[in-house]
C-alpha positions in Angstrom: 0.0 0.0 0.0 1.2 3.5 -0.8 0.2 5.8 1.9 -2.7 5.7 4.3 -4.4 4.5 0.7 -19.3 2.1 -13.8 -17.8 1.4 -16.1 -19.8 3.3 -18.4 -22.7 5.3 -17.6 -25.1 6.6 -15.2 -25.6 4.6 -12.0 -23.5 1.6 -12.6 -21.2 1.7 -15.4 -22.5 1.3 -19.0 -25.0 2.1 -21.6 -28.6 2.6 -20.7 -28.4 2.7 -16.9 -30.1 5.1 -14.4 -28.5 8.4 -13.6 -25.5 7.2 -11.8 -22.8 6.4 -14.3 -23.7 8.5 -17.3 -21.3 8.2 -20.2 -20.7 11.4 -21.4 -13.4 13.1 -25.8 -8.5 15.9 -25.0 -5.5 17.6 -26.5 -3.3 15.4 -28.6 -1.1 13.5 -26.1 1.3 15.9 -24.6 4.2 15.4 -22.2 3.1 15.9 -18.6 3.6 19.4 -17.3 5.2 20.1 -14.0 2.8 20.9 -11.2 2.0 24.5 -10.8 4.6 26.6 -9.0 3.9 27.1 -5.3 2.0 30.2 -4.4 3.5 32.8 -2.1 4.9 31.4 1.2 2.7 31.9 4.2 2.1 30.5 7.7 -0.2 27.6 6.7 1.3 24.2 7.1 1.6 21.8 4.1 -0.4 19.1 5.9 -3.1 19.2 8.5 -4.6 16.2 10.3 -8.1 16.5 11.7 -9.8 14.7 14.6 -11.2 12.0 12.2 -7.7 11.3 11.0 -8.2 12.9 7.6 -4.9 14.0 6.2 -5.5 17.4 4.4 -2.9 18.2 1.8 -2.3 21.9 1.0 -2.5 22.6 -2.8 -1.2 25.9 -4.2 -3.1 28.4 -6.2 -2.6 27.9 -9.9 -3.7 28.0 -13.5 -4.6 24.9 -15.6 -6.6 23.9 -18.7 -9.9 22.4 -17.7 -11.8 20.0 -20.0 -10.8 18.2 -23.2 -9.6 20.0 -26.3 -9.2 17.2 -28.9 -11.9 15.7 -31.0 -13.7 12.4 -31.0 -11.4 10.8 -33.5 -8.4 11.4 -31.2 -10.3 10.0 -28.2 -11.3 6.9 -30.3 -7.7 6.2 -31.1 -6.8 6.2 -27.4 -9.8 4.1 -26.4 -10.4 1.9 -29.5 -12.8 -0.6 -27.8 -15.4 2.0 -26.9 -18.3 2.5 -29.2 -18.0 5.8 -31.1 -21.6 6.8 -30.2 -20.5 6.8 -26.5 -17.6 9.1 -27.3 -19.8 11.5 -29.2 -21.8 12.0 -26.0 -18.9 13.6 -24.2 -19.4 17.1 -25.5 -19.9 18.5 -22.0 -16.2 18.1 -21.5 -15.7 21.0 -23.9 -14.6 23.6 -24.6 -11.3 23.3 -22.9 -10.7 26.5 -21.1 -8.1 28.1 -18.9 -9.0 28.3 -15.2 -7.2 30.2 -12.5 -7.7 29.2 -8.9 -6.6 32.3 -7.0 -6.4 30.8 -3.5 -4.6 27.8 -2.1 -6.8 25.1 -0.4 -6.5 21.8 1.3 -7.8 18.6 -0.1 -8.0 15.2 1.7 -5.3 12.9 0.5 -7.8 10.1 0.6 -11.5 9.4 0.1 -13.5 9.4 3.3 -13.1 5.9 4.8 -15.7 3.6 6.4 -14.0 4.1 9.7 -14.0 7.9 9.4 -17.7 8.0 8.4 -18.6 5.7 11.3 -16.7 8.0 13.7 -18.5 11.0 12.2 -21.9 9.4 12.8 -21.1 8.5 16.3 -19.8 12.0 17.2 -22.4 14.0 15.4 -25.6 12.0 15.6 -26.2 12.4 11.9 -28.4 9.7 10.4 -27.4 8.9 6.8 -30.1 9.7 4.3 -30.5 6.1 3.2 -31.5 5.2 6.8 -33.4 8.4 7.6 -35.8 8.1 4.7 -36.2 4.3 5.2 -35.6 3.5 1.5 -32.1 2.2 1.9 -29.5 2.1 -0.8 -27.9 -0.2 -3.4 -25.8 -3.3 -3.0 -24.0 -6.0 -4.8 -26.2 -9.2 -5.0 -24.1 -12.0 -6.6 -27.3 -13.8 -7.8 -28.4 -10.6 -9.6 -24.9 -10.2 -11.1 -25.1 -13.8 -12.4 -28.4 -13.0 -14.2 -27.5 -9.5 -15.3 -27.5 -8.5 -19.0 -26.0 -5.2 -20.3 -28.7 -2.5 -20.3 -30.3 -3.3 -17.0 -29.5 -2.0 -13.5 -26.3 -3.7 -12.4 -26.9 -3.5 -8.6 -29.7 -4.4 -6.3 -31.8 -1.6 -4.8 -33.0 0.7 -3.6 -33.5 -1.5 -0.6 -33.3 -1.0 3.2 -31.0 -3.9 3.6 -28.2 -2.0 1.8 -26.5 1.1 3.3 -23.1 2.6 3.9 -22.5 -0.2 6.4 -23.4 -3.0 4.0 -22.9 -2.5 0.3 -23.1 -6.2 -0.4 -19.3 -6.8 -0.5 -16.7 -6.8 2.3 -15.1 -3.6 3.4 -12.7 -2.8 6.2 -12.4 0.5 8.0 -9.7 1.7 5.6 -11.9 1.2 2.5 -13.8 4.2 1.0 -17.3 4.6 2.3 -20.1 4.2 -0.3 -23.8 4.6 -0.5 -23.5 8.2 0.8 -25.5 11.1 -0.6 -24.4 14.6 -1.5 -26.5 15.7 1.5 -24.6 13.3 3.8 -21.3 14.8 2.5 -22.6 18.3 3.2 -23.6 17.2 6.8 -20.1 15.8 7.4 -18.5 19.1 6.1 -20.8 21.2 8.3 -19.9 19.1 11.4 -16.2 19.2 10.7 -16.4 23.0 10.2 -18.2 23.5 13.5 -15.9 21.2 15.5 -12.5 22.0 13.8 -12.9 25.8 13.5 -12.0 25.6 9.8 -14.3 25.6 6.8 -14.7 22.1 5.3 -16.7 21.6 2.1 -17.0 19.6 -1.1 -14.6 20.7 -3.9 -15.8 22.6 -6.9 -15.5 20.8 -10.2 -12.6 23.1 -11.1 -10.8 22.4 -7.8 -11.4 18.7 -8.3 -10.0 18.6 -11.8 -7.0 20.8 -10.9 -6.2 18.4 -8.0 -6.6 15.3 -10.2 -4.4 16.6 -13.0 -1.7 17.9 -10.6 0.1 19.6 -13.5 -0.5 16.8 -16.0 -2.3 17.2 -19.4 -3.3 13.7 -20.3 -6.3 11.5 -19.9 -5.1 10.5 -16.5 -2.4 12.0 -14.3 -0.4 8.9 -15.3 -0.7 9.5 -19.1 -3.0 8.8 -22.0 -5.1 5.7 -22.9 -6.5 3.0 -20.7 -3.0 1.3 -20.3 -1.8 4.4 -18.3 -4.0 3.1 -15.4 -2.3 -0.2 -15.1 -1.0 -0.5 -11.6 -2.2 3.1 -10.9 -5.9 2.8 -10.1 -8.8 0.6 -9.0 -11.2 0.6 -12.0 -13.1 -2.1 -14.0 -10.4 -4.6 -14.7 -9.4 -8.2 -15.2 -10.4 -8.9 -11.6 -13.9 -7.5 -11.8 -14.7 -8.5 -15.4 -15.6 -12.2 -14.8 -18.4 -11.0 -12.5 -20.0 -8.9 -15.4 -19.1 -10.8 -18.6 -21.0 -8.5 -21.0 -18.5 -5.7 -20.2 -15.3 -7.8 -20.4 -14.2 -6.0 -23.6 -14.1 -2.7 -21.6 -12.1 -4.0 -18.7 -8.5 -2.9 -18.1 -6.8 -6.1 -19.3 -4.6 -6.4 -16.2 -5.6 -7.1 -12.6 -5.5 -4.3 -10.1 -5.8 -6.6 -7.2 -9.4 -5.8 -6.2 -12.8 -6.8 -7.4 -14.6 -4.2 -5.3 -13.2 -1.2 -3.4 -9.6 -1.1 -2.4 -8.1 0.3 0.8 -7.6 4.0 0.3 -4.0 4.8 -0.9 -3.4 1.4 -2.4 -1.9 2.9 -5.5 0.8 5.6 -6.0 -0.2 9.2 -5.4 -0.2 12.0 -8.1 2.2 14.9 -8.1 0.2 16.7 -5.5 0.4 13.7 -3.1 -3.3 12.8 -3.5 -4.5 9.2 -3.9 -7.3 7.5 -5.8 -8.5 10.4 -7.9 -9.0 7.8 -10.7 -11.3 5.0 -9.7 -12.1 3.3 -6.3 -15.2 5.5 -5.8 -16.9 8.4 -7.5 -16.5 11.7 -5.6 -19.2 14.3 -5.1 -18.4 17.9 -6.0 -20.2 21.0 -4.9 -21.3 22.0 -8.4 -24.7 21.8 -10.0 -24.5 20.3 -13.5 -25.1 22.0 -16.8 -24.1 20.5 -20.1 -22.9 23.9 -21.4 -21.3 25.0 -18.1 -17.9 25.4 -19.6 -19.1 27.9 -22.3 -20.2 30.2 -19.5 -17.7 29.5 -16.8 -15.8 32.3 -15.0 -12.0 32.3 -15.6 -11.2 32.7 -11.9 -12.5 30.3 -9.3 -15.5 29.0 -11.2 -18.2 27.5 -9.0 -20.6 26.1 -11.5 -24.2 27.1 -12.3 -26.3 28.8 -9.6 -29.0 26.1 -9.7 -29.8 22.8 -11.2 -31.3 19.4 -10.8 -28.2 17.1 -10.4 -24.8 17.5 -8.9 -21.5 16.6 -10.5 -19.4 13.7 -9.4 -15.9 12.9 -10.7 -13.2 10.3 -10.9 -14.8 7.0 -11.6 -15.0 3.9 -9.4 -13.9 0.3 -9.0 -16.7 -0.6 -11.5 -15.9 2.2 -14.1 -14.5 1.6 -17.6 -11.2 3.5 -18.0 -12.6 6.0 -20.5 -15.0 7.2 -17.8 -12.3 7.6 -15.2 -10.4 10.3 -17.1 -9.6 13.7 -15.5 -12.0 15.5 -17.8 -15.0 13.2 -17.5 -18.1 14.6 -15.9 -20.9 12.5 -14.3 -24.0 13.4 -12.4 -26.5 12.3 -9.8 -29.3 13.8 -7.8 -28.2 15.0 -4.3 -30.2 12.3 -2.7 -28.6 9.4 -4.7 -27.0 6.8 -2.5 -25.1 4.3 -4.7 -22.6 1.5 -4.2 -20.0 3.3 -6.4 -20.2 6.8 -4.9 -18.2 8.2 -2.0 -16.8 11.5 -0.6 -13.6 13.5 -0.6 -13.6 16.8 1.2 -11.6 20.0 1.0 -10.8 22.7 3.6 -10.2 26.4 3.1 -6.7 27.6 3.7 -7.7 30.1 6.4 -5.4 30.9 9.3 -5.3 27.8 11.6 -8.2 27.6 14.1 -8.3 25.6 17.3 -9.2 22.3 15.7 -6.8 20.7 13.2 -3.2 20.1 14.1 -0.2 20.1 11.8 1.0 16.6 10.9 3.1 15.3 13.8 1.8 17.9 16.1 0.3 17.3 19.6 
């Protein structure tokens, strides 16, 4: 392990599925760029550890190109096994545009773990939405997977037997929590803000992509094409494919060591020191979704549309085809969605230190 460590579309990972793993093409392959130069020195520490054990990594202010600038033909050359019709649906990744993040911020090195979420519930009294509304969540039912055919819902649910505590496959406390809604993520951020004396929140789409790229320009922070994820991410791969045979052609042709979620930090970090931004679980962002958001985005610190119906999530999951785990790919869900592929990563504003978090190694 390095550090603390749908396929397809809409809810699960491919073709005509519900609104969880929607399929939505990048400049010609370019040499990775160096990470942005550090912003001006100040008194904020490079790493902060909070009371839940989240390691918050300070990221500098910087400028980057958000989105994808190349055409469908170029994308098809890098992902030859993906139907062209799917690639033609990725227009919301364009136009590529320059974004300037004018302030440094902290991002969690890892996705929120099962253990951290459990500790949050115990300390805050928050009741996860899947339990509070009595409708439950989604889960992996092996008997359903055996009968599944492409085009139907991949996972069982919504059902009260499934929740963050039981997604239908084994998880330890160091695995990323799933079946958590956007509203659950907001509740966690509010509680941390109140108890730590610092503002926690979900990242904007722009902050998320900036953090994912970490100065790189490719499909992934490791390079271009599905092969760049080999040994670098937990996505739909040779370990998972036998459980969903209709999607075997889309699997990364090498094993990543995990059929389902992996312990956070199981793969090498990117240049910012962040883990699992490709795969493992989808990560909620703060932004409402609009297909044409990039055409109207502010150049400095864009925060997405003022309103909408669905929120953006990023990064892909353990069940995501590589093409949908790219830095530029945008996916959506309603704020109340609780799904077996969706988790949380928080950010923290880089304000002067308050009484809560402590520098790494501090008392």
